[in-house]
Residue, then its C-alpha position, 0 to 999 in steps of 0.5 A: m778431247n781430241q780429235s781421234k776420240l771425237f772420230a772413234l765415239l762419231g764411228v760408234v755412234l753411227l755404228v748404234a744409228v745403222t744397227v738400229h735402223s736396220t733393226f726394226y721395220a715398219v709395216d702399212q695396213r696396205e701391205k704384206v711382208i715377207v722376212v726372207r734370211f739367206g733364202q729361207v722364209l722367216r716369217y709372212d703376213e704380219g700385221p701392221g705395226l712395227h717390228v722387229k728382223a735380225p739386222f743385216l741378216d734379214t730382208v723385208r720384202y714388201f707387197d702392195s695388198r691393194i687391188l692392183t690392175l691388169d690391163a692387157e693389150p687387145q687380143q683376136f679370138l677365134t670364135s665358134e664360127k672361124k671369124y675373129v673378134v678383138v677383144d679388151s679386156f681388163v682383171k682388178w687382182k690382189i695378192v692374199d698369200a704372200l707366202k704363196y705368191y712369193v714361192t711361185v712368181g718370186g715376187q715379182e709383179s711383172e712375173a705375177l702379170r704375165r701369168l695372170e695374162q696366160v690365165i685369162n687368155s686361155n680362159l677367153r680362147d675357150e669361152f670364145g671358141k664356143r660361141t658365135v660372134h653374136d653371143v659374144i656380142s648380144t647375149d653372153r658377154r655377163k655369163i663370159m665375164d663371169i666365168l672368166t672371172t671365176n675360172a681365171d681366180k681358181e687359176a690364180r689362187k694357185f699363185g697367191i692372187q686373188v681375181v677380183d674382177a674381169r671385164i671384156 
């Protein structure tokens, strides 16, 4: 076999291997996926396993469906007595609707964290504005966390996110 036929055969084998490799994709049980073709979402929320897509046309975007953490920087909030308290908070959240998450935040975790932090700070500002320093520290802390979790979850659902827990 001469050298040019060998290179042609090697090229065909390589092309077939690349095409087969770009045709199949695997979804782990800890992931959510979106299959996109030219900016249009074709499929989403497929179960774990091996799946098929159009090679070179479709793009698969993977999102972590495990519980993630937003650890916000400490912020100052004004109480009803017009005194500032410094509050450190963190939020446990996860992606529940991959399509809504992709459409609203572009599938970018940094954008999701930014929006979630805005929701949390707004809710904290509202709750601390209703209470005195004594109430915040001694009696209402648990109640504030429950209200914060409920309200933040309601707002975050618009982004395809579920707020599992919020702590201050």
